[in-house]
N, C-alpha and C positions, 0 to 999 in steps of 0.2 A: 730803468723803470720810469715811465712818465708819471706826473702827479695824478693824472686821472686814473691810471692803472693802479697806483698805490692806494688811492682812495677807494676804488671799487673793490680791490682785494681785501682791504681792511674792513670795509663794510660787510662783505660777504662772510668773513669769519666772525665778526661781531654779531651779525644777525643770527648766525647759526648758534652761537653760544647763548644768546638771549632768548631766541624763539624756540629752541629745542625743548626746554622744560615746559614752556607754555603750550606747545603742541601736544606734549604728553598729557598735561593736565586737561586740555580740551578733549582729547580722546577719552580719557578716564571719566570725565564728567558726562559726556554723551552716553557712554556705556552704562553708567549708573542710571541716567534718565530712561534709557530704553528698558532697563530692568525694574522700573518703578521704584528706584531708590534715590535718595537725595545725593549721595556720593560726596567725594571730597571737593573742595573749592578749586577754582581754576588756577590759583596760585599755590596750591599745595606742593607741587614738585619743588618750587623755590624754597619753601619752608623746610621741606625734608632735606634738601641739600645744605641749607644753612645749619640745621640741627646736626647733621653728620659731620660737617667740617669742624665744628667746635668740640666734637667728642674725641676722645683718645682712641687711637687704633690699637686693638689687641691682636697680637701676632703670636702664633704658636711657636714653641721652642724649636720645633723641627723645620721651621720655614727657612728657605734659602733666600739669597738676595733676589732671585727671580720672582718670588712671591711678592716681595715689596715693590719691585720695579714694574710688574705687569700692569697695575692700574694706570701708571703714568704713560706707559707705552700705548695701551689701548686708548686712553683719552687723547693722546697726541695723534694717533692714527685717525681717529674719528674727526678730530678738529681739522687735520690736514686734508682729509677727504672732502669735508665741507668747503674747504678753501679752493678746491679745483673744480667744483661743480658750479656751473653758471646759474646762480640763483637770482642775482640782481642785474648783472652785466656780463657781457661776453669778453670784456677787457680784463682778463685775469692773468697776471704775470706767471703765476704758478702753473697755469695750463700749458705753458710752453715746455715745461719739464715733466709733465705727467698727463697721460691721456687716459682713455677709458680702461685700457689694460692695466695701467699702473694703479688705477682706482680699485680694481678688483684685487690687486696685489696688496694694497693697504688693508682692505677688509680681511684678507687672508692672514696678514701679519698679526692683526689684532686677535683673530680667532686662535692662532697658534699660541700666542702668549697667554691668553686667558685660560686656554685648555691646559697648558703646561703648569700654570700656577695652580689650577684646580687639583692637578695630580701631585703637586709638590708636597702638600701636607700629608698625603697618604690616606685620606679618608675614603670610605666606599662611595659616598655620594659624589664627591669631587671627581673621582675616576669615572663614575657612571655618567655624569654630566659631560665630561670631556669627550668620552667616546661618542656620545650622542651628538655633541656639537660638531665634532670632526666629520661624522657621517653626513650631517646636514650640509656642511660646507663642501664636502666632496661631491655631493649631488647638485647643490645649488649653483656653485661657481661656473660649471660648464654652461648651464642654462643662461646665467647672467651674461657671460661672455658672448654667447650666441645672439642674445638680444642686442648687445652693443655692436656686434658685427653686422647685424641686419640694418641698424641705423647708420652705420659707417658706410655701407654699400650705397645707400641713398645719397649721402652727403659727400662721399669720397674721402673721408678722413676719420681717424679714430679719436681725434681731439674733441672733447665735449663742446668746447666753444665753437668749433667749426660746424659740428653737427647742429647746434642750436641756431647758428646764423643761417645755415642752409635751409633748415626746415621752417624757421620763423619767417623768412623773407620770400618764400615761394607762394604761389597762388594756392588758396585753400583747396585741398583735395584729400580724398580718403584713400590712404594707402593700405591695401589688404595685408601687405607684409607687416606694417606697423601695428595693425589690429591684432594679428597673431602674437607679435612680439610684446604688445602691451598686456595681453592676457597672461603670457608666460612670465612677464616681469611682476605682475601682481602675485602670482603663485610664489615666486622667489622672495618677494618682499615679506609675505606672511611668514615664511620659514626663517628668513634671516633675522627678523626682528622678534622672533619668539611670540608670534600672535596666533590667535585662534584662526584656523583649525589645527595648526601644527603644534603650538604650545600655548599655554595660558599664563601670562605674566603675573596673574594674581594668585596662582596656586602654589602650595608648598607640599604637595603629595609626592613622596619619593618615587613612586612608580611612574609618574607622568612628567615631572618637571625636567627641563633641560637647562634653560638659562639660570634659573634660581639655584640649581645644584652646583653651578660653577662658582658662585659667589657666597656660599654659606659661611665660609671661614673669614670673610672680610668684614671690617667694621670701621667706624670713624671716617677719616678723610679718604682712606682707600676705597671704602664702599661708596662714598660720595662721588669720587672720580668715575667709578664703574657705572653708577646710576646715571651720571651726567653723560658718559660716553654712550650708554644705551639710548638715551634721548637724542643724542647727536646722530646716532646711526639711523634711528627712525626718521629724523629730519633729513639726513642725507639721502635715504632711499625715496622719501617723498619728493625731494627736489630733483632727483634723477628722473623720476616718473614725469614730473612737470616739465623738465627740460627736454625730454625726448618726445613726449606725446602732447604736451600743451605748452609750447615754448613762447607763446605770445605774451608780451608785457615785459620781457627781459631787455634791458637797455643795450643799444649797439655800442660798438667801439667809438671812442671820441665823442660821446654824447652824455656828458655829466648831468645835464638837466633831466634826462630820462631816469636817472637813479631815484629821484624823488617820486616819480610815478611808479617805479618798479617795486618800491617797498610796500605800498598798500595792495598792489596787485598780488605780490607774493603772499602777503598775509591772508588775502581773500581766497586764493587758491588753496593754501594750506588749511584754512578753515573748512572749505568744502571737502577736501581730501580727508581731514580728520573725522568729519561727520560720516562720510561713506565708510571709512575704516571701522568706526564704532558700530555702524549699522550692520555691516557684514559680520563682524564678530558676534553681535547680539543674536543674529538669526542663524548662526552656524554652530555646530557641535564639534567639540574637539575630537579629532580622530585618534585611533590607536597609534602608538609609536611605530608599529610594524607596517602601517599604511603610509607613512611619510615617504619612503622611497618611491612608492607608486605615484604619490602626489607630485614629487619633484621630477620624476621621470616624465610625467605628463607635461610639466612646464618645459622641460628640455625638448620634448617632441613638438610642442607648439612653437618654440623658438626656431627649431629646424624647419618646420613647415613655413614659417614666415620668411626665412632666408630662401627657401626653394621657390616660394611664390615670387619673390623679387627676381630671382634668376630667370624664371620661366615667363613671367608676365611683365617684368620691368616696372613693377608698381609696389 
C-alpha cells in the first residue's frame, strides 16, 4: 500500500464517519423548513449519538448473542462499504478486494443480521419489520445490481474506482443508458434508506414502519451504532450516485494535492443532494406497503431498459 493510497483510504472512511450524521441533519433540517417548522439543529444527530453512547444498553432476557452482535456487524458493513466507494479519490486499496458486486453483498449482510436480530427477541413488531425489510431487499438488490452492470458495460469493469476513472475522464456526453440507470438508482435509494415514499423515518405507526420496527428493542450504545449505520448507509448511497452519475471532482490516482480540492467538492455535492432529497420527500406522499413491490419492479424495469439501450445503441 502506497502512502498516498493509505492516506486516501483513511480520509475516505474518516469523511464517511464524520459527514454521515451531518448529512442526516442537513436533510432533516430542510424537511422541517419545507413543512414550515423550525426543526432540529444541523448538529442534532451528533448530540443524539453522544446521548445514546453514554446510556446503558437494556437487553431482553431472551436475547441471544446474535442480538448483541448485530449492531457491530451492521455498523462494520456500512463503514466498510463507505471505504470502497470512491468519494474523494480513486486510489483506494480496498477497491482491489471488493467491487460493485461485493458492495451489494455488504448491504445484504447488514440486512440479514438486522433482520435476524429483530426476530431474535420474538416480538410481533420485530418479525413484521424483518419480513418487510427482506421483501424490500429481495426486490431492490436485483435493480441495484443491474444499475452497476450498466455502468460496468460502459467502463469495462465492475470496480467502482475503474468506473469513476472511465466516466470522469471521458468527454462530456449524455448517455441514455445512464439516464435510465440513474432513475432506477433513485428509486432503489429511497427504498433502501427507508425514505418517503417507501417508508417514513419519522413515523412509529406499527402498520407502516419498516426500519423503525427492526430497532424497537435496541437502546444505548447498540441503538447508537444502528443509527450511525443508518446515516452511513444514506451517505454510501449518496456517494454511489455521485460516483456513477456525477464523478467530477474525485481525485485521480497519485494526485494527493487533488484531495484538498475533492473534500469541498464532495461536501457541496452532498449538500445539493440532501436538499433535493428533502424536497422530493416533502412533495411526495408515502405509498401503501402493498405498492412497494410495484415501485421496485419499476426500478428494475428501468435498469433493464438502460442496459438494453447500451446494447442496442452503444450509449
